[in-house]
C-alpha positions in Angstrom: 57.0 147.2 186.4 53.5 148.7 185.6 50.8 146.2 184.8 49.3 145.9 181.3 46.6 144.1 179.7 46.1 143.4 176.0 42.4 143.2 175.0 40.6 142.9 171.5 38.1 145.8 170.9 36.4 145.1 167.5 39.0 144.7 165.0 41.5 146.6 167.4 44.1 145.3 169.8 44.2 147.6 172.8 46.8 147.7 175.6 45.2 148.9 179.0 48.0 150.2 181.2 48.1 150.5 184.8 47.5 154.1 186.1 50.7 155.9 187.6 50.0 157.9 191.0 50.5 161.0 188.8 47.7 160.0 186.5 45.6 158.9 189.5 46.2 162.4 191.2 45.1 164.1 187.8 42.0 162.0 187.7 41.0 162.7 191.3 41.6 166.2 190.5 39.3 166.3 187.4 36.6 164.3 189.3 36.6 166.9 192.1 36.3 169.8 189.9 33.1 168.3 188.3 34.2 167.0 184.7 31.3 166.3 182.5 29.7 163.1 183.3 30.1 160.6 180.4 27.4 157.9 179.6 30.0 155.4 180.1 30.1 156.7 183.7 26.8 155.7 184.5 27.1 152.1 182.6 30.4 151.0 184.5 30.4 153.1 187.9 33.7 151.9 189.3 35.6 152.9 186.2 35.4 156.6 185.2 35.7 157.3 181.6 38.7 159.6 182.1 40.6 156.9 183.8 39.7 154.6 181.0 41.0 157.2 178.6 44.2 157.6 180.4 45.0 154.0 180.7 44.5 153.3 176.8 45.3 155.2 173.6 41.4 155.5 173.0 39.1 158.6 172.7 35.6 159.2 174.0 34.6 159.0 170.4 36.3 155.7 170.0 34.4 154.3 172.8 31.1 155.6 171.6 31.3 153.4 168.6 30.9 150.2 170.8 27.9 148.7 172.6 28.3 148.3 176.4 28.7 144.4 176.0 31.4 145.0 173.4 33.2 147.4 176.0 32.8 145.0 178.9 36.1 143.1 178.2 38.0 146.4 178.0 36.5 147.5 181.4 37.6 144.0 182.9 41.1 144.6 181.4 41.1 148.1 183.2 40.0 146.5 186.4 42.6 143.8 186.2 45.3 146.2 185.3 44.3 148.9 187.9 43.2 146.9 191.0 44.3 149.8 193.4 42.5 152.3 191.5 39.3 150.2 191.6 39.6 149.7 195.2 40.1 153.3 195.9 37.1 154.1 193.9 34.9 151.9 195.8 36.3 153.4 199.1 35.5 156.9 197.9 31.9 155.8 196.7 31.5 154.2 200.2 32.6 157.5 201.9 30.4 159.5 199.7 27.4 157.4 200.6 28.2 157.8 204.3 28.5 161.5 204.0 25.4 161.8 202.2 23.4 159.9 204.8 25.0 162.0 207.4 23.9 165.1 205.6 20.5 163.9 205.3 20.2 162.8 208.9 20.0 159.0 208.1 21.9 156.3 209.8 24.8 154.7 207.7 23.3 151.2 208.4 
């Protein structure tokens, strides 16, 4: 059974669902092709906006109505419902950092 977490966002109750493998594959494909970077991607680096949208019924416009502190419980609910995705993103970020350091001739220490 897919994990889910109910969270209050302003006056709305939002269900955050665990992403399916197909959704994760689609998100990775979108990230690889260079989707436009959203402001939330800079605020919450381990939860891409496209993943958050895929796990909720929210749109980017919906999210833009809230402050980062108001969105934090939603992001935390995503992390709780999607621990495998969050771990994968951390591994990918670490691999990217190693690749960047290798390409610039720096040690990965």
